[in-house]
N, C-alpha and C positions, 0 to 999 in steps of 0.2 A: 501494500500499500505504499502512495508516495503522499506523504508530510507537507503541504503546502505553507512556506514562512509567510506567518502575517505583518505587513507594515508596521512601524512603532505606533502611529495614529490609530492603528487597530486594535492594537497590545494593548495599549493606553483606554482606548473604550471598552474594551471587553474587562477589563481590571477594572473601571469606574461599574460598569455593569451587576457584574459578580458581587462585587464591596456592598454595591445601592440594595441589590437584591438578599442580601444574605446578614446582612446586619451587620456585616463585618467590620464597617465604619466606627459605627456604634459601641461596638464591643472592643475597637480597636482605644477610642476618648475612655471609656469606662476602667480598661485596664492601666492607661494612662493615670487618669485623676487618683486610683485608688493607689499605683506606684508611690506618687507626688506625696499623698495623705503618710503612705508609708516612710516615707524618706524626712517628711515632718514629724517622724514619733506618734503622730495620729493614727496609732495601732486600732484603736475600736472603731472609729468612722471608716478606716482602709478595707475593714472586715466588712462593714454594713454594704460599704457598695462592692464588694465583690461577693457577697451571698446575693445581693439582689442580681448579680451579673450572671451567679449560677444558675439562679433561678429562671434567669428569662435563657439562657444559653449554656443548658447543660452539657452540651457535648462539647464545652469549648476546655480543652484541657489545660488553657493556659490561666482559663481564671480559674481553674481548681488546685493548681499547682501555684498558682500565687495568692489564694486564699489558705494553702496547706502554710505557705512561708509564715503569713501573718499570723495565722495561729502559732504557729511553733515558736515566734517572738512572743509571743503571749503566753506562751508555757502551756497551751493548751494541747498536749503530746499526741493524745488519742484522734482530738477531731482535725489537728493537723494531716496525722495518720490515712484517714477516712477521706480527706480531702485528696490528697495523692493516688488512692488507692481508685473515687474516683475519676480523675483523671488520666489513669493509666488504661484504663479502657481505649481511649481513644489515641495514645500515643506515649510509646515508653519514656519516664523521666529522661533527662539528660544528665550528665554526670554531677552540675552543682543543683540539679534538685535531688539527685540520690544522697546527697550530703546533707540535705536536709531531712530527707526520711532516716539517713542513721541518727542523726542531732536528736531527732525523736524517739529512738528507740532507748538512746542516751538517758533523756531523760524521764524513760519510765523506769530505768534500770536496767533494760532487756538487753544486757552487751553483746549476748550470743549473736542477733538481729542486728545490732548496731556494728558490728565487727564483719558480720557478712554484706553490709550495704558498703559499708568504707573501701573493702578492699576491692569492692566492684568501682568504685570510685578511683581508685590508684591503677587499677589497671584500665580502666579508660583514659584515664589523665595521670599519667607515670609519673609528670613534671609537677603535678600539684602538692605543693609545701605543704598547705595546711590539709590537706587529706592525711597527706602518711603520718601528720601532727597529733590528727584527730585518731587516728585507726591507733597510734602510739597509744593514745590515752585508754581508748578501749581495751587493749588488750593489758595495757596495766591495772585498769578496774577488773582484769579477769586475772591477775595475777600472775601474767605473763611477762615477766619484766625483764627477761632476757627479748625477748621479741620489741614491747615495746620500745627498750634503748635502742635496737638497730632500726626501728621505724622512726624514732626520734632523729638517730643520727643522719638516715639518709634525708630527712627532710633539712636538715644541715647543709649537709652536701647540694641541696635544692636553694637553701636562701642561707646564706653564710650570717651569721651574725644572729642569729635567729632566736630571740633571747630566752621564748618559752620554751623550745625544743630542749635547749642547753638547760634550762633550770630540772626539766621532765629529766634529760639524760643523769641528772642529780639524781632524784629520786627513786630511780632505777637502780644509781648504783647505791644507795643507800639501802634500799630493800634486799638488794645484792651482795650486803655485809662490807663495802668497798667503803667506809668510810670515809679515805681520804681521799679517793676519785670521786666522792658525791661532795665535798668537802670544795675541789678545785671547781667541777662544774658550776654547783653554787656562786663562784667567787666571780669564775668567770663571765655568768652572766650578769653580776650585778655591774661587772668591769665594763659588759660591752652597752651598756646604758649611759655612762657619764657622768657630765656632772649635775644633768636634769634627767633622772631616773623617772619613770611611772610605773614599772610593775614592782608591786612590791614582794611578789610569793618567792624571791629568789632570797630576798632578805629574810622574809620568815622562815623559809625552810634552811639556811644557813644557822641563824639565829638560834632555831629551835635543833639542830643538830650538835650548836655550842653544847646548849642546855643538856642537852641527852648527855656531853662529853663532862660534864663537872665543867663547865667553861662558863658559868653564867658572867661574868664579869666581861669577859670579849661578845656575850651575846648581846648583851642589854641595846649595844649603841644600832646590831643591824634590828631588832624587834622593833626599837622608838622610830627609824628609817620607816620601818614598816609600816607601822602607825601612822606614821604622817602622811603615806603614800595611798594608804587605804585606813582612814579613820572608823569607818564603818565594817570593815571585817570584824567578827568579833574574835576569829579563831586568832589574830593579832593579837589582841589585849588579851585572851587567856594564857599563851605564850609568854608572854612579860610580864605578867602575872606570876607566873611557876620561875620565870626567872630570877625576879625579885625576891619571889618566898625563899628560893634557894641562898639569896645573901642574904636573908632574916633583915630585907626590907617591909615590914611589914602595910606601912603607911602606903607605903607604892605601890604592894602587892594589893590592896582592898581595894585603890582607885583602880586599877588594871583590873581587875575579877569584878567589881560592880560597873565599868563599863562593860565589860563582854555580857555580863547577865544581862544588861540595858538591852542590847545590841538581840542576844538569843535568848531569852525569859523561859524556852520551854526545854532548854537543856540543862538534863537531871545533875549531870559531872559539874557545870560550872557552882549550881547551888550549894552543889558539896563542898568544891572548893572553898568559897567564899564562906561558908560555915566555917571552916576550919581557920581560916583566917580570925574570922573573929575570933573564936575559942582562945587563938594563941594570944586576941589582945584583951582576954576578958570581960570580951560583949558576948556574955553565956547567954543572951534574949537572944539578940541578934541570931547568932550562930544558929541556937535553937530554931526559929524563922526558916533560915535559910534550911537547914535539914528537913525539917516538915514539908517546905516543897520539894526537894529533892523525892523525899516517899511519894509524896500524892503524883508526881509526874513518871517517877517508874511505875507505878501501880496502873497506871495511863498507857503505860510501851510506851511514851515518849521516847524519842533517838537519844544514846546518850553520847552522840558524838556533834561535837561543834561545827557549826557550817563554817567552809571556807571556800568563798565564791572565786572560781578561777577562770582564767583570760581562754578560752578557747584555742586563741593561737590565730594571727593573720586575721584576714577578714571574717566576718559574720558568714556561717555559711548560707548558699544562694547565689 
């Protein structure tokens, strides 16, 4: 069969007819509006636009996937995955979209499925340093510390001076009981940030490691810097409280742990540690109050682990 070439004018006309008849132009406008709202940080407004769009154009994979991304940003992982599943009926998600799918599974604590999809991403985009980093984080959560370290080191070959990756190399070495290598990696991640650092994690991790090695005096400056960079990170204040406790500086330990409790009031371990400080200071009523809160939280099976917000590394998935 002979295929006739269309003139440029005919092509333009054909595209215009297709766009008009299918509502394609309207869809593009709505997706652009949703992206604009998303970029402005107006997640709920962007979600509303996209929900209306998928209702009107249920076969639009782009609308489903963009809505899935917005829901991921809102930490609504199950709803996000439902939109990616709906959109996948009309086209397969590309690597950057699969990165969001994998990150949804991370939010859900399903590291097996997260591993599967991050592995898909790096297979399709082997030069994506962020994807290698995220795959490494997933393996770390699966307790595969050697595999995680290899992925972080691969990310570093793709993006030299990748602070988050180097910091996580340090975490892997720590779990592999190579303390000196862990300390060196944390220090390297700090040094790479220069005189205007922005990532508190290497400071927090090095400070924590030094406290564990009974070097609280050496640890405190790192933990203080971490607190300056991330004043709302309760883990930083918990570790600073531990360092001051080790040095028997009870007033500063009290202040640090009170701040940690303020930021993470549902963590039983923080109330217990603060109660211990109050007891050492002779503040028995305040100590008992914290122990009572600790017991109540333990009875409700609250998490014993203090939150430590992590940087995903590089750009947000998508």
